[in-house]
N, C-alpha and C positions, 0 to 999 in steps of 0.2 A: 372504174370510174370514169362516167359521163361529162367530161368537163365544160361540152359547149353550151348546154341551158346556163352553169354556173357563169358563166363567163358574159352570156346573154342579160343575164340578171344584174352583172356590176355592172356592166354598160349602162343598163335601163335606168338603173341609180344615179350615177352618176350625171344623166342626160336631166334627169327630175333634177339636181340640184343645181346643172348649171342654170335651167330656167328659173330655179326659184331665186339665184343669186345674181343673174345678169343683170334686174334692173338699181339693184342697188350698186353696184362698180360701175355702173353709168352716172347714178347719179353723184358716185363719191369720184369718178373721173370728171364731170363737169364742175361740182365743187372744188377741186383741189388747181384746175387749170384757172379761175374767177381770183384764187387765193394767189396762184402766182403772179397772175398778170397783175391783182393790185399791188401787191408787195413788193415786187419787182425782184421776184426771188431767183433770175436768171442771171441779175445784171449782180445781186450783194455775190452771189458763188465766185465771177467770173473776179469780185473786186478781191474777194479772200483768196482765190487764187494770187492773183498777181501780187497781192499783198505779201504774202507767204514766201514769195517767189521773189521777192524784192529784198528781204528780210532776209534768206537767205543768200541772197547775192553779196548784201553788205556785210555780213557775217564772211563767208568765203574771202571777199574782198581783205577784208580783213586779217584773216589766218593768212594770208598770202603777203600782204604788207609786211608784217611783223614777223614774217618769215626769216628776213633779213637776207633775202639773197644774194647780196654783195658778197657775203664771204664764204658762198658755196664753194668757189674757186680753191681759194687759199685755203680753206680747210679740207679738200681733199688732197692739193697739191704737197701739203704735210701731215705728219704721222705727229698723234700726242706723244709727246716727251715729257719723261721726267728728269727732273733735276735734283740733285743731292742739296745737304746744306753747304756746301762751298760753292752752290750754284754750274757745276759741272755736271753733263750728261750720266744719269747713273742705265736707263731705257727708255724703252717704249711701248707704247699700248695701241694697239690697233685691231680692229675687226674686219670691216670691208673696206682693206687697205691693201694695194698694191704696192708694183711701182709704179710710182704717175713718170710716164713718158709724155711730152709732146705731139699733138698732131702732124708732124713733121718728121718724126722719128717711127711714121707708124704707115706702114705701106698702104699704097692707093687701094689697092685692093682688099683691103679686111674694109676701111672704109665705104668702099663701092658696095661690096658684097654686103654689110650692117644696113646700110640705107636700101638694100632693093629688097630686103627681106623685112626689115621692121619699119620704114617709114618714107616709101620711094618720094615724097611730094615733100620730103624734109626741108630742101632748099626754098620752098613755093609758101610757107603758108608762115604763120605769125605764133605759130607755139599748140596750137591744134588745127587737127584739116576737118574740115564737115563734112567730105566724102569718110571718112575712116567713123564720125560718131555717128551717120545716117546708117551706117553698116553696123555698126554694133548694136544701132537702136532697134534694127530687126530684129537682130541675134538675141536681145533681151526680149523681145514679144514672141519671140518663135519658142522659143525656151521657159515659157512660163514665167518672165520677173527673173530669169536669173542670170547674172554677168558669164558671157565664157568668155569673155576677154576680147581684145580686138578693140581697134578705133583709137586705142593711143600712140603718141607720137612719142618720139627720141625726146625732145622733151619734157613730155609730162612722163615715160618713165625715168627719165635723171630725178625729173622732182619728188616719184614715187621713192623710188633708189633712196635720194638722200634726205627726204623729209617723213613719209609716210609708212603704213605698214602697209601688207599684203594682201589685206583684205579685201575680196571683189564685191563692192557695197557701192552705190550710186553716190553716199555721201563722199567715198575716197576719194571716188572719181572724178567727184566736180572739184575737190581741193587739190588735186591732181591738175586738173585744166587750166585752175586760177593761178596755180602755181608756176605752171609751164608759162604763161602767158606775163608773169611778173620777171621768169627768166631770159626771157627772149628781149625784154627792154632794157637789160642788164648786160649780157653777154652776145659776143656774135655766134655765128652758124657756126663756125670753126671749133671755139670755145666749148661749147655745147655739146659737139660731137665728142670732143679731147675730153671731156670733163664723161660722157656717156661712156666712152668706152677703157675707162681708167677705173672706173666704179662699177662695173658690172659685174656679176659673178660668171665663175665657165667652170663651175665645179669641181671637186679634191680639194675643197680649199684654196682655190686659186682666185683673186680677185685683179680686173685686170688685164688687157690685152696681153701686156709684154710680159707679165708672168703667165698667162696663157700661152702665149709662143714657146716659152721656155720648158714649160711642163708638158706640154703636147709634143713639141715639134723641136726642141735643143736649139730654138735659135731665138735672134731680137724678134721685134713687132715688126721691124724695117727689112727684113733681110725671107719673110715667110712666101711661098709660093700661093697661083692662084688658085689651086683646089686646098692648100692648110687658112688661106682665108676664107674660104666658104667653109670648109667646117669648123673656123673659129667663131664664125657669125650662123652657123645655126645651133652653135651648143646655149645662144642667149635663151632661147625659146624653152626650153627644159634642160639644163645644165648637165641633170642625171640619169636623162636618160638619153641625151645624145652626144656625151662626152668621147673620143675614141677610146681610151681605156677602160672605162668600164662596159662599153655598149659600141662594138667594135659596127656592126654592123648596123646599127640603130644611126650612128654618125656617119657612115659614108650614104646611106638613105638620106639622110638629111640634107649631106652637102650636095648633092644632085638636087635634090631640090632648090637648092639657094644659088647653082651654077645654071639653072634652067631660069630663076627668075631674073638673074643678071642677063641672061640672053635677053629674056622679051622686052628689057630695059634698057636693051642694046648697048650693054656695056661690054661685053664678047660676044662673038659670034658663034652661033649655033655650032658650026665646025669642032671650036676650042673646044666647048662645054663636051660633045660627045667626048672626045679625046679625053677630057681630065676622065670623064667619067669611068673609062676604061681602067684609069689609072689605082693602086693601092695605096695606102699612107705609109708612111714611114714615121713611128712615134720612136722620138726620144725625148726623156726625162732628165732638163735640165736644172729645174728649180730646185733652189734651194730655201728651206722657210726662215722668216724671220727669228732671231735669238734673242729679240728686245727685250720679252717679260722676264728680267734674268733671278729678280727679288720675288718671288708671284705671291707671296703673304704680304710683304710688305705691298705691292700696287693694288693687289686683292682691295684691301685697307684705303689705300688711296679710292680707289673707284668708291667705294662705298661712304667714304666720305664727303665727295664730290657731290656724290646723289642726295643723301639723308641730310647733309649738316647744309649743304648750298643750290639744293633745289636744281642738280644739273642731271638730265638723265644720261642713261647710261649710252643710249647712242651719239651724245653730244659727246662723253667724256673722249669716246673711246676714237670717234670720228672728225671729230673738228678740227684737229691739229691745235690744239693748245699747250699749252708747255704751262707745266705745272711744276711749281718750286715746293718742294717738303725738305722735312729735318732728316732725312735719311744719313746716316755716315756710313759709309761703304764698307769703311775698315771695319767696324763692328757690325756690321750685320753679315760681313763675310766669317767675322769670328766666331760670332753666333750660330751661323750655318754647318761651321767646321765641328765645332759643340754637337751638335748633334747628328753627325754623321756616325759619329761613336756608338754602337749599337749595344754596346756591353754596361753602357750606362740605365739601361732600363728593361727590368725583365718582366717580359709578354705573358701573357697568361697560357696556359698550359695546352688550349685549344688554338691555338696563335694570334691569340686576340690581340693585337698592338698595345703596348702601357701610351696613354697619349699627353702630352704635355704642351704646354705655352706657354710662350714667356717674352718680354716687352723689355727694352732698354728706353729711358727718358734722357731728356735734358733738363735738369731742375730748375736752372732759369727761365728757360722757356717753356716749357711742356711739352716740345717739341720730341717725336718718336723719332729714335738715334735708328732703333733697329727692332725688329718682328721675327718671330717663330712663331705661322698660327696651327700647328699640327704633325702628328708622322706618316699622316695616310698621306697616297698620292695624290697630290694636289688635283683638285679641279677647281675651275677658274671661280670667283667669287665664290668657292665654296666656305663651309664653317670654318671660322678662324678663333682656335680655344686661346687668344692672345686679349680678343677684341669683342667676343659675341657671346664666349663661355660664362655662364653664371653658376658659380660653386659656392658652398662655403666655406670661409677664410678660416675659421678657427684663430688659435693665437695672433696672427698678426692683425688682430684687430685691437688687440688689447692695449698698445701704444695710443690708437683712437679713441676708441670709450673710456678707457678707465685713467693711462697717467697723464696723459696730453691737462684733461681737467684736471686733476687730483694738483699738479703743479700752478697752474691757474689759480685753485684755489688757500695755494700755500703750504701746500706739504713739500718738503726739499727730497733731493735723491737717496736721504738716509732716512727718511724717517723712517719708524718701523710701525709692521704692519701685523696683523694678528694672521699666525698661518695655524688655522685650526680649522676639523670639519665640520663647520656649524652651518645647523636650520636655517633658514630664512621663508618666510611668508606663510601664510596659511597650510600653503600646499609642501610647505616644510621641505625646502629646496634644499640640496646641500650637493656643492661644489667637493669634486674631491682632486686631491692632487694626482697625476700620472703616476709616479710612480711609489706612492700610497705612504711616503713619510712627511712628517709634519714637523716644525720646529719650535712651533709656540708663537714664537714672535720674528720676523727678518727684516731687513731694512730694505726700504723699496726697490731701489738697485740690483740687488738679488733675486729678488722678487719676479724682476722682470727677467733678467739674463736669463735661468734658470724658467722660467717660464710655470711659476707656478699657477696653480687656477684659485685655490682656496683663498690669498691674499688679492690676489685680485677681484674675487666676486666681493671679499670683504669692504673694498678699499671703493668701489663702486658703490655700494649699501652705505656707505658712508657720505661719499659727495654730493650724493645722490642720483638716481637712475635718470632722471628727467637730463641734467646734467651732460650725463654720458652718452643720452642717446641723443639730444640736439648736436654734441661736437661731433660722434658721427658723420652726423647729417653735414656739418659744416666743410666736415673734409670730404662730400661729395659721394658719399654710399648713400642711396636712397633705403629708407626702411617703413616698417608698414607699422602706424600706430596701435596700440592698444595692447593688452595685456597678451589676446590671440595674436600679435604680431610678433613684434620684434622691442614693445614694453615692459623686458624681464628681466633679471640679474642674469642670465642666462647670455644677454649680450656682450657682458665683458671676455666672452669666453668662444667668439665667434659663431653664436648659433642665429642664423638669419634666416629671416624668412624666404627671401629672395636669392640671396647670394649678391656675388661680386665677379669681377674678371681681374686677369693681371693687370692691364692698361688704369684698371680704375683704382686698384691699390696702389699701382706705382705712383700715382697722383697724386694720390693722399701722402704717401712719404716725399716725396717732393718738398711737401710744407719743413720738416726737420731739415736736408740738404739745404735749403734756401732761404735762411734766417726769418721762417713763421708763415713765408709767405707757400701759399701753393699756388703752382702752372699747372692748369690744366692740358691733360694729355693732347694732342694732336698731330695732324701727319702735314696738312699742308699749309704753307704759309703764302702764296700766292698762286694764281693761275692766271697766266696771261692767253688773249685768243687766237685766230691769226692774223688779225688785223695788229696785232702791239695792244690793243685793249685790255687796260686789265680789269678782270671780271669777277675776282677773288682777291680781297688783298686780308691775312690774317698776319702780315706781320706783330702787329703789335696785341698778343696773344693773352685769352683771360687769365687774370690773377685776383688769387681771392686772398688776404690777410687771414688768417688761422689764428694765431698767436704770434706773443711779442718774441724777437731775438733770443732774448733769456732765456725762456721756455723750449724753445727750439733746441738750443744749444743743452742746456740740459736732457733733454728726450736723447738728443744724439749720445751723450756720456754714458747715458744706461743704456744704450742699443747699443754702443759699440762692446759693452760684455759680453753679450750674447755672441760674439765672435772669438771675443779672448776667453772666458770662461763661464761660458750659458752654453744652451744646449745647439748653438754651429761652432763651436769649439774647433768640431774635428774637421769645419767644412771653410775652415778660413781659407781665404787665397793666400796662398804662400807670397809673403814679401811686401802685403798692403796691410793697408788700415781700412776696415771698413765698420759699415754700422748698420743692424736690419734687426731681422725678425724672424723667426719659425715658427709654423703653424701647421696643424693635421687636425684630423678629423676621423671620430672612429667607427668604426661600421658597427650595425645596430644588428647584424644577425647571427651574431653567434659570440659567443662567450671567452674562445681563446683567441682572443684580439685581431687586428688587423687593421688599415686605414684606407678609407673612402679618396679623400683629399690629403694632397702637400704641398705647403709652400715654404720657399724662404725669398723674402726681399730684403735687400742689402742695397747700400748706396758710399757714395762718398761726395765730396762739392761739386763733383763733376758729370756725376751718370748716376740715376736710381735703375734696378731692374729687379722685375719683378716675376718668380718664375713658380708657374703651378703644375701639378705631376699627375696623373689618375687616369681609371680603366672610366670610358663613357660608351654603355653604363656602368655602374658598380652592383654586383648582384654578388651572390654565394660566389661563381664561379669565378669569378673578376675583380679583386679586390689586392691591395698593396698589405704582404705581412709584415714590411719594413717600416722602419719611422722613418721621419723625415730628415735625419743626419745620415741615414743610410740611402735613403732614396732620392729626394729629390737636392740633395743638399750638397753629393758629389757632382749631380750637374750643372747646378747652380756656381757652385767652386770654378769649374773648368771655365765656364761664362767669364768669368770675374777674370782668371789666369789670362783668356785671351783676348779678353778687350780693354783692359785697365793700363796695359801696356801704350793704347794707343789715347788715354786719356791724359790732360795735362797735369795728375798727379797730386790735384792740390790740397793741400793739408788742411785738417779739422781745425774749428775754432778753438776747442775743447779737447780735452783728455778724457783718458776711462773714467763712469764714477767710480770706480774700485781704488783708481790712483790720486783720484780727487779727494774722496773720504781718508785714503791713507796719509798720505799728506798734508791734509786737514788737523789728523788726530795727531802727526808729527808733529805739526806746528805749536799744537796746546800742548803737547808734554814738554815741549820746550818752552813753550809760555809760562807754567806751572815752576819750572825752576827756576826759571829767571824771579818771577814774584817770589817764591820761598828764597832766594839768595837776598833780595831788597828786605825780607820780612825780619830774618836773620842781624843783619848790618844795622837792622833802625832797632832791633831788640837789643844788639850789643851795646851800642850809641846810647839808646835809654836806659842801662844799665851803669852805663859808663857815669854819664850826666848825675843818676839818682846819686850813685857813689858819693860822687863830689859833692852835691849837694848835702849829705848827710853830713861831708866833714868840717862843712863851711858852716853848717846848724850848728854842728859841736863846738868848732872854736868861736862861734858867735855868743855861744850861748854860754860859755866860760867866760868869755871878755865881760860881757852883761853881767855876771856875775861879780866880778871883781868891782865894779865900778857900784853895784848896790852896798856893795859889803863896806 
């Protein structure tokens, strides 16, 4: 095919089109010029750009001013520390935290090497370097609008490390610049370089020059050689690529570049540099990792509460040098941890899947969390916590909340007789059954609760009114879903909820019974003090809610004591101690041979409330418990109580078990009846004698009257 005639035709057609459209384009251009000139478009565009720039500058200035850079050094110097319920140090939180050392404890060689590499005009500028910015701007243009680094001074890098993300964006660069200006206003150059060196990352989990010197050369930052100092400075560009442990050759190459820069800046001679380049590095790892995070589940929960309740960022919590005061009791926490070390308490699945568990111990008076266990898997930082974040069905531990408290408030007594029969309810003929399929016709309330009978619980909820039970559960702090498709059905009495609960929620609810009818909301933090000494969170007067009367709370406790003396948890009663509480479990739905999905035990004394859950996550045909709560979660709960209770004040309850109360009342009633009968017999005897005497007198008086009438 001959292509030349084809292209000639295309060219000719384009020329014809151009000749046709050219007059129109000229006309449009002249008209645009008149409009542009008439309406001052150039000025409008310029004014718009300047307005946007001014607004952006004001915004960035506001961000810089509100960053509170005056606390920066204090935050970097200090590690966030956790204090326990006795205000004793319990551990530390850390992220970008190395061993903070003053600039006087850092080798001059490190400082010189860093300045030569990162910011050679450091001592001459006021936080930003116009020459560096111009160089970065050229790079931005040449790389098609992509920021490739460069232009940031040491002060700007400090601002980035302390306050900003690592995103390479123009906005982040501008924020960095404004923050750097503010930092320069507050701190001296020596303080800035000191903070920078202590807050920089050097690979292998090491922050700060002191720990970097120990990690790579086994010595203090004050004692490193010039070659070692250049190596440390070289890592700042890319710690993973240039640290000598992971990439020795890259580290040597980068060290040599730093040495050349130092020679260029006349800090060392070229002869010294050449001599050092020929030397190898001797690596010695003398760094020991910090061991401050000693209660992982508890500390994770503290961080989460600081973030989600008090709106502090994770970075701030970890890096700002806060003092966080908590309700942690280290004796209780260690005792709980020791209990969970006993693997024989857990029957894992055949394929090795761990049987999970979560537990929480609360102060019933304040709601402060004494101790917590978040799960049996290997800990991951801020990983899933089965004590606070889990949502599972509560089973029968909901009965005291949904049924029996409300019933006592409605005038029922602990020995009121409840119907114990498998009765159908509603249009759908909902028929609750007792677990053992045994029914007594009638049963006293305290026995129905102790033995966790289902039929009487549902019957009683139906009698007092479903709405009253529903509202009572919500008062206890348990969220419910309205409607018959949610939780407004009689199955609420047995713990069949739409969403479920966590051990922390259930422990909080049960503080009501241990605290004279007042519920204390579960929490970890009591106070947070920042690095300057200012109190930024004060929760010393934690939230409390009156749920019921002290009398009803004592009645509930008397009945719940029976759970451990003659009820479902009698085999799990901690030896030598008197406690009250409730067990609960939920059955699997995928087979007829039985098994449980969730197992619970909640127990308390006037000094402590403990709620413990056990189960597989997830539960399926291959992962479920074949035991009941008395042989599953029960022994775990019992050991926790036996390990923790010796550290408590061992305060006695204000009441005794319902069984004893009822027995004593019956005995007193029998004695009262005997006394009444004795009084009646005496009165009858006296009455008979009086009647007899009256008859004698009557006879004698009648005889005498006859004599007079005759």
